[in-house]
N, C-alpha and C positions, 0 to 999 in steps of 0.2 A: 527455352522460350524466352525471348527478350521482353522487357517491359512494354515495348511498343506493340508486339504481337499479342501480349496478354490484354492490353487495353483495347485493341481492335476486336478481340474475341468477346470482351465484355460489351462492346458497342453492338456487335452482331447479335448477341443474346438479348440485349435490351431492345433492339429493333424487332426481333422476333416476338418478344413479349408484347410490344406495342401492336404489332400486326394481329396477334391473337386477341388482344383486348378489343381492338377495333372491330374485328370479326364478331366477337361475342356481343358487343354493343349494337352492331348492325342487326344481328339475329334477334336481339331483344326488341329492336324497333319493328322488325317484321312481325314478331309475336304480338306487339302492341296493336299493330294494324289488324291482325287476325282477330284479336280479342274484341276490338272495337266493331269489326264487321259482324262477328257472331252476335255481339250484344245488340247491334242495330237490327239484325234479322230476327231477333226474338229468341235466340238460343242462349239465354242468359246462364243456364246451368253449366254449359260447356265453357262459356266465356269466363265465368267465375272460377272454375277449376283451373283453367289455363292461367288466369291472373294470379292465382295463389302460387302456381308453379313458377311463374315469372318473378314474383316477389321473393320466393325462396332462392332462386338462382341469383338474383340481384344482391340480396343481403348476405347469403352464406358463401356463395362461390366467388362473387366479384368484390366483396367487401364494400358495397355501395349502400348508401342510406335508402330506406324504403321510400318509394314514390306512391302517390295515390293510385289505386287500381283504375284502369281505364273505365271500368263500369261505374266507378264512383264519380266520374267527371260529368256525367250526363244527368238530365232531369227525367229520363225515361223510366227509371226504377222507382 
């Protein structure tokens, strides 16, 4: 394998990692929406459980800092 081929392989792997990271972030945004919806409809127990799962995913699996839970952003609680 030539250095050029090796470099291209690294670029492909990096692009794939970026695609998966974007997909994970998009999924977390969808989860945020669902948490907000459930909270808004009064299903706060379910929203809280999902928010804790979201926080775990963000911190432990994606190595991102913790964000406020969507249920903490409203004055409804």
